C-alpha positions as CSV (number, residue, x, y, z in Angstrom):
1,X,11.8,-27.5,-13.2
2,X,13.6,-25.1,-10.8
3,X,11.7,-22.3,-9.2
4,X,13.4,-19.6,-7.1
5,X,11.2,-18.0,-4.4
6,X,12.3,-14.6,-3.2
7,X,10.7,-13.6,0.2
8,X,11.4,-9.9,0.0
9,X,12.0,-9.2,3.7
10,X,15.1,-9.2,5.8
11,X,14.1,-12.0,8.1
12,X,13.9,-15.8,7.8
13,X,10.6,-15.8,9.8
14,X,8.6,-17.2,7.0
15,X,11.1,-19.4,5.1
16,X,10.1,-22.7,6.7
17,X,6.4,-22.0,6.3
18,X,6.7,-21.1,2.7
19,X,9.0,-24.0,2.0
20,X,6.6,-26.5,3.7
21,X,3.6,-25.1,1.8
22,X,5.4,-25.3,-1.6
23,X,6.8,-28.7,-1.0
24,X,3.2,-29.9,-0.3
25,X,1.6,-28.3,-3.5
26,X,4.5,-28.5,-6.0
27,X,4.7,-31.0,-8.9
28,X,7.0,-34.0,-8.2
29,X,9.6,-32.7,-10.6
30,X,9.6,-29.1,-9.3
31,X,12.7,-28.0,-7.1
32,X,11.9,-25.0,-4.9
33,X,14.7,-22.7,-3.6
34,X,13.4,-20.3,-0.9
35,X,15.5,-17.3,0.1
36,X,14.9,-14.1,1.9
37,X,16.8,-10.8,1.6
38,X,19.8,-9.8,3.6
39,X,18.9,-6.1,3.6
40,X,15.7,-4.1,3.7
41,X,12.7,-4.0,6.0
42,X,11.5,-7.1,7.9
43,X,7.9,-6.5,6.6
44,X,6.3,-4.6,3.8
45,X,3.3,-2.5,5.0
46,X,3.6,0.8,3.2
47,X,4.7,2.4,-0.1
48,X,8.0,3.3,1.6
49,X,8.7,-0.3,2.6
50,X,7.8,-1.5,-0.9
51,X,10.2,1.1,-2.6
52,X,12.9,0.4,0.0
53,X,12.8,-3.4,-0.9
54,X,12.6,-3.2,-4.7
55,X,16.3,-2.7,-5.4
56,X,17.3,-5.6,-3.2
57,X,14.8,-7.8,-5.0
58,X,16.3,-6.8,-8.4
59,X,19.8,-7.6,-7.1
60,X,18.6,-11.1,-6.4
61,X,17.0,-11.4,-9.8
62,X,20.2,-10.4,-11.4
63,X,22.1,-13.0,-9.5
64,X,19.8,-15.7,-10.9
65,X,21.2,-17.8,-13.8
66,X,18.4,-18.3,-16.3
67,X,20.2,-21.5,-17.5
68,X,19.7,-23.2,-14.1
69,X,16.4,-21.5,-12.9
70,X,13.1,-21.7,-14.8
71,X,11.0,-19.1,-12.9
72,X,11.1,-16.6,-10.1
73,X,8.4,-15.9,-7.6
74,X,8.4,-12.7,-5.6
75,X,6.6,-13.8,-2.5
76,X,4.9,-10.7,-1.2
77,X,1.4,-9.4,-2.1
78,X,2.9,-6.0,-2.8
79,X,4.9,-7.5,-5.7
80,X,8.0,-5.2,-5.0
81,X,10.2,-4.8,-8.1
82,X,8.0,-7.1,-10.2
83,X,8.0,-5.1,-13.5
84,X,11.6,-4.2,-13.2
85,X,12.5,-7.8,-12.6
86,X,10.8,-8.8,-15.8
87,X,12.9,-6.2,-17.7
88,X,16.2,-7.7,-16.5
89,X,15.6,-11.5,-17.0
90,X,14.3,-13.8,-19.7
91,X,12.6,-16.3,-17.4
92,X,9.0,-15.9,-16.0
93,X,8.8,-13.6,-12.9
94,X,5.6,-13.7,-11.0
95,X,4.3,-11.7,-8.0
96,X,1.8,-13.3,-5.7
97,X,-0.3,-10.2,-5.7
98,X,-0.8,-10.1,-9.4
99,X,-1.2,-13.8,-9.9
100,X,-3.7,-14.1,-7.2
101,X,-5.8,-11.3,-8.6
102,X,-5.8,-12.9,-12.0
103,X,-7.0,-16.1,-10.6
104,X,-9.7,-14.5,-8.5
105,X,-11.3,-12.6,-11.3
106,X,-11.7,-16.0,-13.1
107,X,-13.7,-17.2,-10.1
108,X,-16.2,-14.5,-9.4
109,X,-17.6,-11.1,-10.5
110,X,-17.2,-9.4,-7.1
111,X,-13.9,-10.1,-5.5
112,X,-12.5,-8.9,-2.2
113,X,-9.1,-8.7,-0.6
114,X,-8.4,-9.3,3.1
115,X,-5.3,-7.2,3.7
116,X,-3.0,-6.4,6.6
117,X,-3.3,-2.9,7.8
118,X,-5.4,0.2,7.0
119,X,-2.2,1.7,5.4
120,X,-2.3,-1.2,2.8
121,X,-5.8,-0.5,1.5
122,X,-4.9,2.6,-0.7
123,X,-1.7,0.8,-2.0
124,X,-3.8,-2.2,-3.2
125,X,-6.4,0.1,-4.7
126,X,-3.7,1.8,-6.8
127,X,-2.3,-1.4,-8.0
128,X,-5.8,-2.7,-9.0
129,X,-6.4,0.5,-10.9
130,X,-3.1,0.2,-12.7
131,X,-3.9,-3.3,-13.8
132,X,-7.4,-2.5,-14.8
133,X,-9.0,-4.7,-12.1
134,X,-10.6,-2.0,-10.0
135,X,-14.2,-2.7,-11.0
136,X,-13.8,-6.4,-10.0
137,X,-12.6,-5.7,-6.5
138,X,-15.2,-3.5,-4.7
139,X,-14.0,-4.5,-1.2
140,X,-10.6,-4.3,0.5
141,X,-10.7,-4.7,4.2
142,X,-7.8,-4.8,6.7
143,X,-7.2,-7.2,9.5
144,X,-5.5,-4.4,11.5
145,X,-2.8,-6.8,12.6
146,X,0.9,-6.2,11.8
147,X,2.5,-8.8,9.5
148,X,5.1,-9.9,12.0
149,X,2.3,-10.9,14.3
150,X,0.7,-13.4,11.9
151,X,2.3,-16.3,13.8
152,X,-0.4,-15.6,16.5
153,X,-2.7,-18.1,14.6
154,X,-5.8,-18.0,16.9
155,X,-5.9,-14.2,17.0
156,X,-5.4,-13.9,13.2
157,X,-8.1,-16.6,12.5
158,X,-10.7,-14.9,14.7
159,X,-10.1,-11.5,13.1
160,X,-10.0,-13.0,9.5
161,X,-13.4,-14.7,10.1
162,X,-14.9,-11.4,11.3
163,X,-13.6,-9.5,8.3
164,X,-14.6,-12.3,5.9
165,X,-18.1,-12.3,7.3
166,X,-18.6,-8.6,6.8
167,X,-17.2,-8.7,3.3
168,X,-19.5,-11.6,2.2
169,X,-22.6,-10.5,4.0
170,X,-22.4,-6.8,3.8
171,X,-20.1,-6.0,0.8
172,X,-21.6,-8.8,-1.3
173,X,-18.2,-10.4,-2.1
174,X,-18.3,-13.7,-4.0
175,X,-14.6,-14.7,-3.8
176,X,-11.8,-13.7,-1.4
177,X,-8.1,-13.3,-1.6
178,X,-5.9,-13.6,1.5
179,X,-3.9,-10.4,0.8
180,X,-0.6,-11.5,2.4
181,X,1.7,-14.4,1.8
182,X,2.0,-14.9,5.5
183,X,-1.7,-15.7,6.1
184,X,-1.4,-19.5,6.3
185,X,-3.9,-22.1,7.3
186,X,-7.0,-19.9,6.8
187,X,-8.3,-20.9,3.4
188,X,-10.3,-24.0,4.3
189,X,-12.0,-22.6,7.4
190,X,-13.1,-19.3,5.6
191,X,-14.1,-21.1,2.4
192,X,-16.2,-23.7,4.4
193,X,-17.8,-21.2,6.7
194,X,-18.9,-18.6,4.0
195,X,-19.2,-20.9,0.9
196,X,-17.1,-18.7,-1.4
197,X,-13.7,-19.4,-3.1
198,X,-10.8,-18.3,-1.1
199,X,-7.5,-17.7,-3.0
200,X,-4.1,-18.3,-1.3
201,X,-1.7,-16.1,-3.2
202,X,1.4,-18.1,-2.7
203,X,-0.2,-21.4,-3.8
204,X,-1.9,-20.1,-6.9
205,X,1.4,-18.4,-7.9
206,X,3.4,-21.5,-7.6
207,X,0.8,-23.2,-9.9
208,X,0.9,-20.3,-12.3
209,X,4.7,-20.5,-12.5
210,X,4.6,-24.2,-13.2
211,X,2.0,-23.8,-15.9
212,X,4.0,-21.1,-17.7
213,X,7.2,-23.1,-17.6
214,X,5.4,-26.3,-18.8
215,X,3.8,-24.3,-21.7
216,X,7.1,-22.5,-22.6
217,X,5.5,-19.1,-21.9
218,X,7.2,-16.1,-20.5
219,X,6.4,-12.4,-20.2
220,X,6.7,-10.4,-23.4
221,X,10.0,-8.5,-23.9
222,X,7.9,-6.0,-26.0
223,X,6.1,-5.1,-22.8
224,X,9.1,-5.5,-20.5
225,X,12.0,-4.3,-22.7
226,X,15.6,-4.8,-21.5
227,X,16.8,-1.6,-20.0
228,X,19.4,0.5,-21.9
229,X,22.7,0.8,-20.1
230,X,23.1,3.9,-18.1
231,X,26.0,5.1,-16.0
232,X,25.6,4.6,-12.2
233,X,27.5,6.6,-9.7
């Protein structure tokens, strides 16, 4: 199967890390094509960034031939353009935010999300409410580190361990999501230290996509109807 991975930022900073991660976890017959956007913000950290990115994501989806691609992954926890993308294609489109949340609520009653900045907390809370997940995610805590600094691995790990400890010990969280696709190499250490499941959004979304394609399943076109043509100026 062929899976297109859209990293919805205008930098190739994460391409090699995402490719390496997916090459490690993919099925042997899965072919991964990782791309980033040519236009838009270099990081998505606000509603403005997300809205600014969505149209560029949709253009990439429109360029994707459903006869040569089996699924599309939007590789950002904000899932920019996800629902619009499902309207304009007939192959599965998954966002790493939604997929990881679906996985987490199958693992624990009280789930938590380690997010990027304080500005992201309200955005995530709104998405959870829209999806009907709010009561399963009582804790969303920020690292307070900008996304483009996530290659500072020791700094990020130290802060992530501090936040995870508070969420598990003080908030009573029973499973954690690493709430950004750029948070690599944290899962095993956090999981071992605090003895709770830790969900990496990128990895579970890859597996989600492979399962859907393998089972011949796709989003419902009754839920995500093809848009009626309208004039654009």
